[in-house]
GUNUMAR-957659 format. One record per residue: residue number from 1; residue in one letter; z, x, y of N, C-alpha, C in turn. Coordinates in Angstrom, 3 decimals. Example, Ala and Ser with C-alpha at 12.3 -4.5 7.8 and 13.67 -1.06 7.14 Angstrom:
2
[node 1 a [7.800 13.190 -5.690] [7.800 12.300 -4.500] [7.800 13.200 -3.300]]
[node 2 s [7.080 12.850 -2.250] [7.140 13.670 -1.060] [7.870 12.900 0.030]]
***
This chain:
229
[node 1 x [-2.085 51.069 18.304] [-2.635 50.546 17.044] [-3.639 49.448 17.371]]
[node 2 x [-4.829 49.859 17.648] [-5.859 48.902 18.008] [-6.389 48.194 16.774]]
[node 3 x [-6.878 46.942 17.002] [-7.489 46.121 15.966] [-6.516 45.805 14.819]]
[node 4 x [-5.223 45.795 15.079] [-4.204 45.354 14.133] [-3.340 44.288 14.814]]
[node 5 x [-2.732 43.443 13.997] [-1.814 42.449 14.540] [-0.548 43.172 14.985]]
[node 6 x [-0.224 43.033 16.226] [0.910 43.745 16.797] [2.083 42.803 17.023]]
[node 7 x [3.282 43.317 16.788] [4.490 42.536 17.016] [4.976 42.668 18.441]]
[node 8 x [6.040 41.951 18.734] [6.604 41.967 20.070] [7.553 43.154 20.237]]
[node 9 x [7.748 43.531 21.459] [8.678 44.606 21.780] [10.110 44.149 21.513]]
[node 10 x [10.895 45.022 20.843] [12.267 44.643 20.493] [13.141 44.426 21.721]]
[node 11 x [12.805 45.066 22.805] [13.607 44.927 24.023] [13.137 43.791 24.924]]
[node 12 x [12.126 43.033 24.455] [11.605 41.937 25.255] [12.587 40.769 25.257]]
[node 13 x [12.930 40.274 26.409] [13.839 39.134 26.538] [13.040 37.852 26.400]]
[node 14 x [13.513 36.948 25.526] [12.818 35.687 25.296] [13.707 34.530 25.719]]
[node 15 x [13.078 33.471 26.162] [13.798 32.273 26.578] [13.600 31.115 25.606]]
[node 16 x [12.536 31.132 24.815] [12.238 30.056 23.878] [12.180 30.633 22.463]]
[node 17 x [12.622 29.919 21.428] [13.275 28.605 21.549] [14.685 28.727 22.111]]
[node 18 x [15.096 27.684 22.794] [16.360 27.731 23.495] [17.549 27.444 22.593]]
[node 19 x [17.359 26.760 21.481] [18.480 26.422 20.596] [18.126 26.814 19.162]]
[node 20 x [19.174 26.961 18.349] [18.983 27.380 16.956] [18.283 26.315 16.136]]
[node 21 x [18.401 25.069 16.532] [17.788 23.981 15.774] [16.269 24.076 15.790]]
[node 22 x [15.701 24.738 16.810] [14.245 24.864 16.862] [13.698 25.787 15.787]]
[node 23 x [14.543 26.631 15.210] [14.090 27.530 14.152] [13.995 26.828 12.798]]
[node 24 x [14.619 25.671 12.657] [14.667 24.966 11.371] [13.690 23.803 11.412]]
[node 25 x [12.745 23.814 10.477] [11.749 22.749 10.428] [12.400 21.426 10.029]]
[node 26 x [11.697 20.350 10.317] [12.233 19.020 10.013] [12.340 18.760 8.524]]
[node 27 x [11.480 19.373 7.733] [11.502 19.159 6.288] [12.226 20.283 5.544]]
[node 28 x [13.018 21.053 6.226] [13.754 22.138 5.583] [14.867 21.563 4.712]]
[node 29 x [15.038 22.064 3.477] [16.087 21.528 2.587] [17.503 21.686 3.127]]
[node 30 x [17.713 22.630 4.036] [19.079 22.804 4.539] [19.540 21.588 5.337]]
[node 31 x [18.621 20.821 5.872] [19.015 19.598 6.578] [19.580 18.568 5.603]]
[node 32 x [19.033 18.544 4.390] [19.566 17.642 3.361] [20.969 18.089 2.956]]
[node 33 x [21.149 19.391 2.803] [22.474 19.916 2.446] [23.493 19.565 3.513]]
[node 34 x [23.116 19.731 4.769] [24.038 19.439 5.866] [24.400 17.958 5.904]]
[node 35 x [23.416 17.082 5.751] [23.693 15.643 5.790] [24.524 15.210 4.592]]
[node 36 x [24.274 15.786 3.433] [25.018 15.411 2.225] [26.479 15.818 2.335]]
[node 37 x [26.739 17.041 2.786] [28.117 17.529 2.861] [28.887 16.783 3.937]]
[node 38 x [28.240 16.455 5.033] [28.938 15.784 6.121] [29.396 14.379 5.735]]
[node 39 x [28.761 13.758 4.757] [29.130 12.409 4.338] [30.174 12.388 3.234]]
[node 40 x [30.598 13.553 2.764] [31.545 13.615 1.651] [32.979 13.508 2.159]]
[node 41 x [33.820 12.877 1.345] [35.258 12.844 1.594] [35.867 14.016 0.830]]
[node 42 x [35.926 15.168 1.474] [36.342 16.386 0.787] [37.783 16.309 0.317]]
[node 43 x [38.638 15.682 1.080] [40.029 15.549 0.647] [40.140 14.661 -0.588]]
[node 44 x [39.372 13.592 -0.624] [39.390 12.726 -1.802] [38.763 13.374 -3.021]]
[node 45 x [37.852 14.311 -2.819] [37.218 15.012 -3.929] [38.064 16.143 -4.477]]
[node 46 x [39.148 16.465 -3.801] [40.070 17.465 -4.337] [39.960 18.838 -3.722]]
[node 47 x [39.432 18.967 -2.515] [39.319 20.275 -1.875] [40.605 20.607 -1.125]]
[node 48 x [41.029 21.845 -1.284] [42.210 22.318 -0.567] [41.841 22.667 0.871]]
[node 49 x [42.755 22.413 1.783] [42.534 22.780 3.164] [41.747 21.781 3.967]]
[node 50 x [41.506 20.581 3.417] [40.775 19.575 4.187] [41.583 19.125 5.404]]
[node 51 x [42.910 19.172 5.279] [43.783 18.871 6.405] [44.374 20.183 6.916]]
[node 52 x [44.156 20.531 8.167] [44.640 21.822 8.667] [46.149 21.878 8.735]]
[node 53 x [46.683 23.069 8.543] [48.131 23.266 8.640] [48.557 23.280 10.109]]
[node 54 x [49.800 22.885 10.340] [50.297 22.821 11.706] [50.615 24.204 12.268]]
[node 55 x [50.885 25.150 11.407] [51.218 26.497 11.859] [50.283 27.494 11.200]]
[node 56 x [50.295 28.706 11.707] [49.486 29.758 11.117] [48.111 29.857 11.748]]
[node 57 x [47.341 30.805 11.262] [46.007 31.031 11.792] [45.061 29.939 11.311]]
[node 58 x [44.186 29.431 12.169] [43.224 28.403 11.720] [42.313 28.943 10.627]]
[node 59 x [41.978 28.088 9.702] [41.129 28.466 8.574] [39.760 27.817 8.724]]
[node 60 x [38.839 28.235 7.848] [37.515 27.617 7.833] [37.603 26.233 7.192]]
[node 61 x [36.842 25.327 7.722] [36.809 23.986 7.128] [36.112 24.063 5.768]]
[node 62 x [36.605 23.327 4.767] [35.951 23.383 3.453] [34.479 22.994 3.492]]
[node 63 x [34.062 22.169 4.448] [32.652 21.783 4.532] [31.775 22.986 4.826]]
[node 64 x [32.258 23.897 5.687] [31.477 25.100 6.005] [31.293 25.962 4.766]]
[node 65 x [32.362 26.194 4.022] [32.273 27.021 2.819] [31.474 26.328 1.729]]
[node 66 x [31.572 25.002 1.652] [30.788 24.272 0.657] [29.300 24.353 0.960]]
[node 67 x [28.925 24.311 2.216] [27.514 24.470 2.583] [26.996 25.847 2.192]]
[node 68 x [27.811 26.859 2.408] [27.414 28.209 2.003] [27.242 28.291 0.500]]
[node 69 x [28.171 27.679 -0.225] [28.096 27.715 -1.696] [26.849 26.999 -2.202]]
[node 70 x [26.574 25.815 -1.676] [25.402 25.058 -2.109] [24.116 25.800 -1.741]]
[node 71 x [24.077 26.370 -0.546] [22.891 27.126 -0.138] [22.666 28.319 -1.069]]
[node 72 x [23.719 29.017 -1.422] [23.575 30.131 -2.351] [23.112 29.687 -3.721]]
[node 73 x [23.590 28.518 -4.167] [23.161 28.008 -5.471] [21.677 27.645 -5.455]]
[node 74 x [21.221 27.029 -4.391] [19.821 26.614 -4.307] [18.873 27.807 -4.180]]
[node 75 x [19.335 28.867 -3.583] [18.485 30.033 -3.328] [18.822 31.220 -4.221]]
[node 76 x [19.593 30.968 -5.286] [19.921 31.999 -6.274] [20.611 33.196 -5.630]]
[node 77 x [21.529 32.900 -4.747] [22.364 33.942 -4.134] [23.809 33.616 -4.519]]
[node 78 x [24.275 34.170 -5.622] [25.572 33.811 -6.155] [26.711 34.720 -5.713]]
[node 79 x [26.544 36.056 -5.676] [27.694 36.913 -5.338] [28.227 36.639 -3.934]]
[node 80 x [29.524 36.698 -3.793] [30.142 36.402 -2.499] [29.785 37.455 -1.452]]
[node 81 x [29.605 38.692 -1.854] [29.231 39.730 -0.882] [27.820 39.491 -0.342]]
[node 82 x [26.916 39.042 -1.184] [25.571 38.729 -0.715] [25.580 37.501 0.199]]
[node 83 x [26.432 36.530 -0.123] [26.540 35.363 0.758] [27.098 35.752 2.123]]
[node 84 x [28.017 36.710 2.121] [28.542 37.184 3.402] [27.435 37.815 4.248]]
[node 85 x [26.582 38.628 3.620] [25.489 39.253 4.368] [24.472 38.219 4.835]]
[node 86 x [24.192 37.238 3.972] [23.214 36.217 4.361] [23.727 35.373 5.520]]
[node 87 x [25.022 35.118 5.563] [25.568 34.338 6.670] [25.457 35.072 7.998]]
[node 88 x [25.333 36.389 7.949] [25.232 37.175 9.173] [23.797 37.370 9.645]]
[node 89 x [22.816 37.185 8.749] [21.436 37.487 9.124] [20.456 36.362 8.837]]
[node 90 x [20.858 35.390 8.034] [19.950 34.324 7.635] [20.018 33.193 8.666]]
[node 91 x [18.870 32.848 9.229] [18.841 31.821 10.265] [19.237 30.463 9.696]]
[node 92 x [18.838 30.168 8.478] [19.176 28.874 7.879] [20.683 28.736 7.701]]
[node 93 x [21.334 29.823 7.241] [22.788 29.751 7.097] [23.478 29.711 8.451]]
[node 94 x [22.916 30.405 9.425] [23.475 30.301 10.776] [23.434 28.861 11.275]]
[node 95 x [22.333 28.170 10.976] [22.208 26.771 11.392] [23.208 25.891 10.637]]
[node 96 x [23.389 26.168 9.336] [24.304 25.355 8.528] [25.752 25.527 8.967]]
[node 97 x [26.144 26.749 9.238] [27.552 27.038 9.504] [27.889 27.076 10.979]]
[node 98 x [26.904 26.929 11.862] [27.189 27.053 13.285] [27.510 28.477 13.684]]
[node 99 x [26.772 29.427 13.088] [26.949 30.869 13.343] [28.298 31.399 12.872]]
[node 100 x [28.930 30.718 11.965] [30.142 31.244 11.350] [29.763 32.154 10.189]]
[node 101 x [30.506 33.235 10.021] [30.210 34.206 8.963] [31.505 34.584 8.251]]
[node 102 x [31.964 33.775 7.295] [33.182 34.128 6.550] [32.978 35.399 5.731]]
[node 103 x [34.047 36.129 5.503] [33.946 37.333 4.683] [33.879 36.955 3.218]]
[node 104 x [33.525 37.928 2.380] [33.292 37.649 0.964] [34.554 37.185 0.255]]
[node 105 x [35.713 37.676 0.678] [36.961 37.266 0.020] [37.236 35.788 0.270]]
[node 106 x [36.958 35.323 1.464] [37.152 33.902 1.760] [36.223 33.039 0.916]]
[node 107 x [34.966 33.462 0.771] [34.012 32.703 -0.044] [34.430 32.710 -1.509]]
[node 108 x [34.869 33.871 -2.005] [35.277 33.961 -3.408] [36.524 33.124 -3.684]]
[node 109 x [37.480 33.157 -2.767] [38.695 32.355 -2.954] [38.382 30.855 -2.915]]
[node 110 x [37.471 30.458 -2.056] [37.091 29.042 -2.012] [36.484 28.599 -3.335]]
[node 111 x [35.619 29.421 -3.890] [34.998 29.069 -5.166] [36.009 29.077 -6.298]]
[node 112 x [36.993 29.962 -6.227] [37.998 30.067 -7.286] [39.018 28.932 -7.220]]
[node 113 x [39.407 28.559 -6.013] [40.485 27.585 -5.854] [40.010 26.135 -5.848]]
[node 114 x [38.720 25.907 -5.745] [38.216 24.534 -5.625] [37.193 24.208 -6.711]]
[node 115 x [37.464 24.688 -7.920] [36.547 24.403 -9.026] [36.426 22.917 -9.317]]
[node 116 x [37.565 22.205 -9.310] [37.528 20.765 -9.578] [36.777 20.020 -8.479]]
[node 117 x [36.989 20.407 -7.230] [36.288 19.757 -6.139] [34.785 19.979 -6.190]]
[node 118 x [34.359 21.187 -6.550] [32.920 21.473 -6.648] [32.292 20.645 -7.763]]
[node 119 x [33.004 20.496 -8.880] [32.474 19.657 -9.962] [32.365 18.203 -9.523]]
[node 120 x [33.324 17.730 -8.738] [33.243 16.355 -8.232] [32.063 16.189 -7.274]]
[node 121 x [31.764 17.214 -6.494] [30.596 17.149 -5.613] [29.313 17.049 -6.435]]
[node 122 x [29.244 17.781 -7.536] [28.060 17.697 -8.401] [27.909 16.289 -8.974]]
[node 123 x [29.025 15.684 -9.379] [28.965 14.315 -9.891] [28.515 13.342 -8.798]]
[node 124 x [29.038 13.550 -7.609] [28.640 12.677 -6.491] [27.162 12.822 -6.174]]
[node 125 x [26.633 14.013 -6.303] [25.210 14.212 -6.046] [24.356 13.505 -7.098]]
[node 126 x [24.793 13.536 -8.350] [24.057 12.827 -9.403] [24.097 11.326 -9.146]]
[node 127 x [25.251 10.821 -8.733] [25.347 9.396 -8.419] [24.436 9.026 -7.250]]
[node 128 x [24.359 9.891 -6.259] [23.474 9.622 -5.125] [22.012 9.586 -5.558]]
[node 129 x [21.629 10.496 -6.424] [20.241 10.502 -6.913] [19.928 9.234 -7.695]]
[node 130 x [20.912 8.724 -8.443] [20.695 7.478 -9.172] [20.599 6.304 -8.217]]
[node 131 x [21.415 6.307 -7.177] [21.333 5.225 -6.198] [19.997 5.222 -5.472]]
[node 132 x [19.465 6.394 -5.219] [18.158 6.498 -4.554] [16.991 6.383 -5.530]]
[node 133 x [17.321 6.131 -6.827] [16.308 5.965 -7.876] [15.398 7.187 -7.972]]
[node 134 x [16.031 8.346 -7.888] [15.279 9.588 -8.065] [15.202 10.013 -9.513]]
[node 135 x [16.017 9.381 -10.356] [15.979 9.657 -11.787] [15.239 8.533 -12.485]]
[node 136 x [14.307 8.883 -13.321] [13.583 7.873 -14.082] [14.412 7.446 -15.282]]
[node 137 x [14.152 6.242 -15.769] [14.862 5.695 -16.920] [14.034 5.766 -18.193]]
[node 138 x [13.045 6.629 -18.208] [12.171 6.731 -19.379] [12.919 7.375 -20.536]]
[node 139 x [12.630 6.922 -21.739] [13.225 7.484 -22.947] [12.303 8.546 -23.515]]
[node 140 x [12.883 9.619 -23.919] [12.127 10.737 -24.486] [12.487 10.840 -25.959]]
[node 141 x [11.470 10.814 -26.826] [11.677 10.889 -28.263] [11.024 12.154 -28.799]]
[node 142 x [11.704 12.789 -29.708] [11.175 14.003 -30.342] [11.204 13.804 -31.847]]
[node 143 x [10.313 14.481 -32.532] [10.317 14.385 -33.990] [11.424 15.269 -34.552]]
[node 144 x [11.556 15.237 -35.845] [12.646 15.966 -36.500] [12.182 17.301 -37.059]]
[node 145 x [11.237 17.891 -36.427] [10.742 19.177 -36.911] [11.769 20.268 -36.668]]
[node 146 x [11.813 21.202 -37.579] [12.680 22.353 -37.455] [11.812 23.595 -37.294]]
[node 147 x [12.111 24.363 -36.298] [11.363 25.576 -36.027] [12.256 26.773 -36.292]]
[node 148 x [11.792 27.643 -37.131] [12.560 28.824 -37.474] [12.539 29.797 -36.312]]
[node 149 x [13.710 30.224 -35.899] [13.804 31.122 -34.757] [13.423 32.536 -35.162]]
[node 150 x [13.075 33.316 -34.176] [12.751 34.720 -34.423] [14.079 35.460 -34.552]]
[node 151 x [14.621 35.418 -35.745] [15.929 36.009 -35.988] [15.986 36.466 -37.432]]
[node 152 x [16.208 37.729 -37.641] [16.199 38.261 -38.993] [17.453 37.839 -39.744]]
[node 153 x [17.411 37.989 -41.034] [18.538 37.604 -41.877] [19.778 38.449 -41.580]]
[node 154 x [19.567 39.678 -41.161] [20.692 40.572 -40.924] [21.324 40.393 -39.550]]
[node 155 x [20.703 39.596 -38.670] [21.209 39.479 -37.319] [21.854 38.115 -37.034]]
[node 156 x [21.791 37.193 -37.977] [22.465 35.911 -37.768] [23.699 35.850 -38.654]]
[node 157 x [24.712 35.187 -38.174] [25.994 35.154 -38.860] [26.494 33.716 -38.954]]
[node 158 x [27.077 33.423 -40.093] [27.746 32.157 -40.334] [29.209 32.455 -40.653]]
[node 159 x [30.071 31.428 -40.626] [31.472 31.701 -40.990] [31.629 32.342 -42.358]]
[node 160 x [30.782 31.948 -43.310] [30.858 32.568 -44.627] [30.458 34.034 -44.601]]
[node 161 x [29.415 34.348 -43.837] [28.986 35.746 -43.738] [30.041 36.607 -43.056]]
[node 162 x [30.686 36.036 -42.038] [31.724 36.798 -41.345] [32.889 37.083 -42.285]]
[node 163 x [33.324 36.089 -43.066] [34.415 36.310 -44.015] [34.026 37.334 -45.073]]
[node 164 x [32.777 37.256 -45.532] [32.316 38.216 -46.536] [32.274 39.619 -45.966]]
[node 165 x [31.834 39.740 -44.702] [31.795 41.056 -44.076] [33.195 41.625 -43.900]]
[node 166 x [34.156 40.785 -43.529] [35.531 41.256 -43.399] [36.064 41.764 -44.734]]
[node 167 x [35.749 41.030 -45.811] [36.206 41.463 -47.121] [35.573 42.790 -47.510]]
[node 168 x [34.280 42.956 -47.224] [33.620 44.216 -47.524] [34.216 45.366 -46.743]]
[node 169 x [34.553 45.115 -45.477] [35.152 46.173 -44.670] [36.523 46.568 -45.198]]
[node 170 x [37.301 45.581 -45.635] [38.605 45.907 -46.200] [38.466 46.717 -47.481]]
[node 171 x [37.503 46.344 -48.343] [37.299 47.092 -49.573] [36.800 48.497 -49.289]]
[node 172 x [35.900 48.630 -48.312] [35.381 49.960 -47.986] [36.464 50.844 -47.393]]
[node 173 x [37.373 50.244 -46.594] [38.477 51.022 -46.054] [39.394 51.516 -47.156]]
[node 174 x [39.646 50.669 -48.141] [40.467 51.090 -49.275] [39.789 52.211 -50.045]]
[node 175 x [38.464 52.112 -50.192] [37.730 53.166 -50.901] [37.801 54.483 -50.158]]
[node 176 x [37.740 54.422 -48.840] [37.824 55.651 -48.046] [39.194 56.283 -48.193]]
[node 177 x [40.216 55.467 -48.244] [41.561 56.010 -48.433] [41.725 56.644 -49.808]]
[node 178 x [41.093 56.047 -50.818] [41.192 56.610 -52.165] [40.442 57.920 -52.285]]
[node 179 x [39.313 58.011 -51.621] [38.459 59.196 -51.747] [38.461 59.989 -50.449]]
[node 180 x [39.624 60.153 -49.858] [39.692 60.849 -48.574] [39.500 62.347 -48.703]]
[node 181 x [39.505 62.888 -49.951] [39.382 64.335 -50.113] [37.944 64.801 -50.079]]
[node 182 x [36.972 63.897 -50.269] [35.579 64.327 -50.289] [34.988 64.245 -48.883]]
[node 183 x [33.873 64.926 -48.648] [33.248 64.876 -47.321] [32.835 63.464 -46.957]]
[node 184 x [33.260 63.017 -45.791] [32.967 61.650 -45.376] [31.495 61.475 -45.051]]
[node 185 x [30.852 62.513 -44.568] [29.459 62.388 -44.138] [28.550 62.014 -45.288]]
[node 186 x [28.929 62.374 -46.543] [28.073 62.080 -47.682] [28.535 60.857 -48.451]]
[node 187 x [29.512 60.176 -47.967] [30.016 58.979 -48.637] [29.309 57.760 -48.084]]
[node 188 x [28.640 57.030 -48.935] [27.900 55.863 -48.479] [28.830 54.714 -48.124]]
[node 189 x [30.060 54.737 -48.634] [30.985 53.670 -48.281] [31.435 53.788 -46.830]]
[node 190 x [31.397 54.986 -46.278] [31.769 55.137 -44.861] [30.784 54.408 -43.971]]
[node 191 x [29.508 54.411 -44.328] [28.531 53.667 -43.541] [28.794 52.175 -43.614]]
[node 192 x [29.328 51.703 -44.732] [29.693 50.285 -44.823] [30.843 49.964 -43.882]]
[node 193 x [31.811 50.892 -43.785] [32.937 50.659 -42.886] [32.508 50.606 -41.436]]
[node 194 x [31.446 51.322 -41.104] [30.935 51.301 -39.735] [29.949 50.171 -39.496]]
[node 195 x [29.674 49.351 -40.515] [28.776 48.231 -40.317] [27.316 48.604 -40.408]]
[node 196 x [26.970 49.732 -41.039] [25.576 50.129 -41.141] [24.899 49.351 -42.254]]
[node 197 x [23.579 49.428 -42.307] [22.813 48.533 -43.174] [22.752 49.006 -44.622]]
[node 198 x [22.851 50.315 -44.857] [22.561 50.780 -46.211] [23.610 50.340 -47.218]]
[node 199 x [24.816 49.968 -46.770] [25.839 49.487 -47.692] [26.306 48.106 -47.285]]
[node 200 x [25.399 47.282 -46.786] [25.801 46.001 -46.254] [26.136 45.015 -47.365]]
[node 201 x [25.289 44.917 -48.368] [25.483 43.878 -49.376] [25.727 44.444 -50.763]]
[node 202 x [25.358 45.711 -51.020] [25.470 46.280 -52.355] [26.761 47.070 -52.491]]
[node 203 x [27.886 46.392 -52.255] [29.157 47.107 -52.314] [29.452 47.639 -53.702]]
[node 204 x [29.357 46.877 -54.805] [29.661 47.452 -56.123] [28.769 48.644 -56.449]]
[node 205 x [27.463 48.508 -56.135] [26.552 49.605 -56.417] [26.915 50.836 -55.601]]
[node 206 x [27.285 50.634 -54.329] [27.642 51.753 -53.474] [28.917 52.424 -53.964]]
[node 207 x [29.881 51.611 -54.386] [31.126 52.184 -54.872] [30.895 53.008 -56.138]]
[node 208 x [30.062 52.497 -57.042] [29.791 53.243 -58.270] [29.059 54.540 -57.965]]
[node 209 x [28.138 54.518 -57.015] [27.449 55.748 -56.641] [28.415 56.767 -56.067]]
[node 210 x [29.356 56.301 -55.224] [30.327 57.215 -54.643] [31.215 57.815 -55.723]]
[node 211 x [31.626 56.973 -56.714] [32.452 57.498 -57.808] [31.675 58.508 -58.638]]
[node 212 x [30.392 58.214 -58.901] [29.577 59.169 -59.665] [29.396 60.470 -58.902]]
[node 213 x [29.200 60.363 -57.597] [29.032 61.568 -56.788] [30.312 62.401 -56.790]]
[node 214 x [31.468 61.714 -56.790] [32.748 62.429 -56.832] [32.902 63.181 -58.138]]
[node 215 x [32.515 62.539 -59.256] [32.639 63.213 -60.560] [31.723 64.422 -60.633]]
[node 216 x [30.492 64.274 -60.121] [29.578 65.426 -60.151] [30.087 66.534 -59.254]]
[node 217 x [30.673 66.183 -58.113] [31.204 67.188 -57.200] [32.352 67.942 -57.834]]
[node 218 x [33.232 67.201 -58.549] [34.382 67.831 -59.203] [33.920 68.740 -60.333]]
[node 219 x [32.903 68.275 -61.108] [32.388 69.094 -62.218] [31.727 70.357 -61.706]]
[node 220 x [31.022 70.271 -60.579] [30.361 71.463 -60.047] [31.368 72.490 -59.557]]
[node 221 x [32.516 72.032 -59.094] [33.530 72.986 -58.645] [34.199 73.678 -59.814]]
[node 222 x [34.445 72.918 -60.893] [35.126 73.518 -62.052] [34.177 74.354 -62.907]]
[node 223 x [32.895 73.962 -62.961] [31.924 74.674 -63.796] [30.665 74.903 -62.997]]
[node 224 x [30.564 75.985 -62.204] [29.389 76.201 -61.355] [28.102 76.327 -62.134]]
[node 225 x [28.168 76.833 -63.381] [26.910 77.034 -64.128] [26.251 75.737 -64.508]]
[node 226 x [27.058 74.696 -64.780] [26.474 73.422 -65.165] [25.767 72.757 -63.994]]
[node 227 x [26.303 72.942 -62.759] [25.649 72.338 -61.620] [24.351 73.030 -61.275]]
[node 228 x [24.247 74.349 -61.581] [23.011 75.053 -61.277] [21.887 74.616 -62.162]]
[node 229 x [22.193 74.229 -63.423] [21.149 73.691 -64.285] [20.685 72.333 -63.879]]
***
């Protein structure tokens, strides 16, 4: 492939860079994550497993899993299975965890069992930002304007509308039980029971139409000549 930028041979042995730290720039955000987590008192913040058990298989330190969680949050990688894959191939996560790659179940259990500790870490981070004066103290004032949302009258609900809809559904169900002998497909009250729009608010009118239709149907069966006229 002449006159194109060519890559290196996959089988080429390289000696530089000699350490993983050379792959991470000095201004990389993962260095901030690493320094922040290392200064935290994880046991005081409520993390389980901060003190290792005397027996059993060694577990991952909560700091390692917390770094993975924070890295996933910053880079919009939330699922535990994706975090597991990133820990195996992402150089930044390799640098953060020291080439440790926990499985997805371990990451998911850490997030599930340490919800209170993670919230305390978020509070500690806000306090740190205030101490470093990264938050401004400016006051923001807004006027009292009201902007109508793009929402139709039929798609927004209030407690009163919900109660009214429940009452309409109960009445329509009773009507269906009373007129169960007629074809349901032609009964407009059935559409009200299903929440359709044509019988949403005009329940009395719909009921009267259904009753009138029933009378005409009964008359046509008893006297076919009158219905033909």
